[in-house]
N, C-alpha and C positions, 0 to 999 in steps of 0.2 A: 504494500500500499504506500503510496507516493504522499508524503506531507511536506509542507512548506513552513519553517517557524522561523521568525527571525528573533534571534538572541543576542543580546547586546548590540543591537542596531546592525547585524550582518543578518543576510537573510540565507536560511540553509534549506536546501531541497533534499531530500533522501527519501529511499523506499527503505520501508522498516514493515517488520512483522505487526499485525493488528495489535498485539498483546503487548508491546515495546511501552514501557513506562518513559513517562517525561524525563525523569531523573536518569535512565540508562541512554536516552536519546542525548540528553545533556553530556553526559560523561565518556559515553562510548562512540557516539556518532560523529560529535564534534570535538571532542577532547578538552572538554572544560571540566577540571577535576575538583574545583572549588565547592559545588556541591556534592555534599557527602552523603552516602547511605549508611544510616546507623539501625536502622529496624525493618524497613521494609512493609511495616504494618502503620505507619504516619502516628507513631508514638512520640518519636524523640523529635521532630523538628530540623535535624542535620539537613535536610533537603530541601529547606525552603527557599523557594524563588519568587520573584515577581511574575505574574501571568497578567497582562493587561492592566496593570497597576495594583493587584491585588497581591497580597502574600500567599503562597500556596504551598503546600507540602508536595513537592514534585513526584514522590513515589505513589501518589493517590491520583494521578492524572495519567492517560494514556497519552502518547505523543500524538495518535490520532485527533484525540479531544483538544488538542493544542494546536492543530492545524490552522494556520491563518493568525496566530496569536504573536504578541511581542512579549519576550521572556527576557528579564533582567536577572542575572546570577552576579553572586557576589564579585566575579571579574568586571562586569558591568559598573558597578558603583564607582570604581574611580575614573577618573578623566584625566587623560594626557599625563599621565604619571602621578598624579596627586589623588592621596586619598580621599574618599567621602568622609565628611566630618564624623557620621557614626564610626567609621572605621579607625579613624585617627582618636576617637575617643576610647574606644575599646582598647588601642594601643596604651594611651596615655593613664587608663585609669585601672589598667592591668585585669581587663574583663574577661580573661581567657587564661587557661593552664595549658592543657595539652594541642587546644586549638580545632578539635574535632568539631565542636558544636558551634564552633564560632560562627562559622559563614550562616547557619541558618538564624543562629540569635539576631546576627547584625541585619539580615534582610526581615527579620520579624520586626525588630526594633524601628527600623527606617520608616515603616509603616505604622507602628504603634505612634512613634512623635508627629507622623503628618497628620493624623487623624487629631491626635490632642497633644500639643507642644509641651501642656504645663502637666503633665500627669504626675499623680503622687507616687511615693515609693510603692504604696498598696496597689496602685494602678499599674504601674510597671510589672511588679510581681506578678498580678493577674493575667495581664496580657503576654507574658511569657510562658505561662504555664503549659502550653503547647509545645514547649522547647525544653528538653532535658540536657544538664550537663551533670556530668557524674564526676567531676573533677572539684568543683569549686560549691561553696555555699550560698553563692549568686550575689554575694553582698557587691562585691566588685562589678558583677554582671550590671546590677543595678545603677551603679554608679555611674559606669559607661554610659548607658542609655541617657542619664540625665544630663551628663556633660554632651551627650552627642545633640540632645535636644536643644540646650543652650548653644552649641556650635552652629546647628542649622538656623536657629532662630537669628543667631547675629549676622546671618548672610543667607536669608532666605530670599527667593528661593534658591536651591543649590544648582539649578540650572542656569546660572550666570556665566558669563565668559571666563575661560581661565584667571585672566589678568584681574577681572572684577573680584573673582573668588579668592585668589591669592591676596589681593589687597584686604579684603573686607577680613578674611580669616587673620591677617596679621595685626589689623585694626581690632579684633575680638581678642586675640591672645595678648597684645598690649594693655587694653583696657582690663582685661582679668588681672594680669601681671601688676597694673597700677593699683586695682582695688585690694590684691593680696598683700601689697608693700606698704599701705597706708595705713 
């Protein structure tokens, strides 16, 4: 069966088995391995990607169902070598240990803060319930999501040009540093 799926702004047309999962299409057909497969039962969230703007566990979607869709993976969040603000926040706040769950956590977190940039710690924890981490106690993950929300708000929308993004990010970092040193 032929499918055409746009992944990270690149169109891919492939012949696949009708039972091919979107996670397998992403990893095996086009070679993007940031989308992890942890359970194959939609329990862990490691395979979360954005499909037409919504966070989706890609092990629950057939590639055929995604035919004609626009998919963003963890690799597609960064632009021109610059990490997405949520990716930066996870690095800065140590929101990872082994890193296996991190791509799914970040993809879910991006959509959480897009829907509500001023989430409470409880709301963040509730919003991440579909993503499991076996290494951490979630404390740093929650802090990373809060930091990511602040970074996104500081230069929203993220779809600025790269130079605007770099200037906005530097300004936000300078202001945060000034607040912290006063």
